[in-house]
N, C-alpha and C positions, 0 to 999 in steps of 0.2 A: 340572407345577410350578404351584402356586397363585400368583395375582397378589399381589404385595406391597401392603400397605395403606400408602399414602403420605399424610403429612399435607400441609396446604396450603402450608407453607413449602417442602417438597421439590418439590411440584408446581409452585409458582411458579418455583423455581430452574430446573427442567427446561424449562418452557414458555418462559421468557425466554431461556435459553441456546439453545434450538432456534430461536427467533425471530431470534436474532443469527447464524444460519447455522452454529452449531456442529453437527458430526455427532453422531448418536446415541452412537457409541462415545466421542467426546470428552466428551459430556455425562455419560455413565455414569461415566467416570473422574473427572470434576470432582465429581460427587455423592459419590463415594467419598472423594476427597481433602478436599473442603470440608466435607461434612456427616457423613462417616463411615458412610454407608449404601451397601450393595451393591445396585445395580439393574442389570438386564440391558439390553442395547441395545434389545431388543424392547419392553421396558416403557417405555423413554424414547421410542421411536418412536411409541408409542400416545398420546403427548401432542402430536404434531405434526399440526395440522389439515390439512396438505397431504398426509398419508399415509392410505392406506386403513385402516391399523391404528387410526386415531383416530376411526373412525366413531361411537363412543359417547362421545366427549369432550364434557364439559359446556360449554354456551354461554359461561360466564364465563371458561373457559380459552381458548376460541377468541378472545374479545374481548381478553384479555390478550396473546395471541400477536400479533394484528393490531396492537394499539397499540404493543407493544414493537418489532415489526418496523418500523413506520412511524417511530418515534422513532430507531431504530438507523440506518435509511437516511438520515434527515435530519441526524443529528448525528455527523459524522465527526470533529468537533473533539475529542471525548473519546477518540479512538483515537490514541495517541501516534505510532505509525508512519505515520500519514497526514500528518504534518508533516515538511517537508523538514529542518528543524533537528534533529529527533529522529533521523531517518535518518542525517544527516551525523555527528552525535555518536557514534552507534553504529558507523558505519564508521570513524571516527577511533580509537575504542577498539580495534576489531578490527585495524586497520592497525598501531597501536602495539604490540599484543600480538604480531602476526605478525613485526614487526621485532625485537622483544625475543627472540623464539624463533629468530630467524635465518631465517625463512621469507620470503625476499625475493620469491619468485614470488607468494605469496599477498598480500603487502603491495602489490606492484605492481598486482595485480588489484583490490584494494580501493581503491587510489588512482584507478585508471581508473573504477571504479564511482562513486566520489565525484565525479569530474569530470563524469561523465554526469549525475549527480543535479543538479549545479549548472547544467547546461545546455550540454553539449558544450564545456566550457572547454578541453579538451585538443585539439580539432580546429583545423584551419587553414581552416575554412569561411569563405567570403567572401559578403557580401551583394551580390547582383547587381542588385537593384532598390532604388529609393528608397522612401519612405513610401507606403503604399497601392499598391504595385506600379508607381509612376511611375518614369521614368528618373532615374538618379542625376545630380546636378549635375556638369557638366564642370568639373574643377578648373582654375583660372587658372594658367597656367604662370608661375613666378616669373622665368624667364629669357626674354628676348626674343631670338629667333633672327634673325640678319641673313644676307642672302645676300651672299657676297663677290663683288666684281666679277671677271669672267672675265679681263680684260686680255689676251686672246688666248692664254692658256696653257690647256692641257688635260692 
């Protein structure tokens, strides 16, 4: 099979998707869906500078890959699921749908997952140390305890 001739737009798409850790299979499917072009997984892999198949990859694509990967790793803010609020909203939608469908077991699991997301809100965990690992302050007893006189009785 002859290698497909890809224009710079398609190559840019492939290189940037690979730099964002998409698998070659995922990238090939994305190229088909987004750009309407059939490419093989092997052709996609030939644009990943970390693969032996990319030994003939032009320097400009290697630079684009490295710059895209660096930006991707530094900027998780653009990835919605990296934010707690986004994850909680998604869990809320799923839990609502599970309840509506009568799937209480799934709804309960989703509620538990949401509680874990918030920070173990569903546990009865107690803090055993004070700030910076120091001892907790001893609470002052609100009641003064008196010793009753013995008066010879036991």
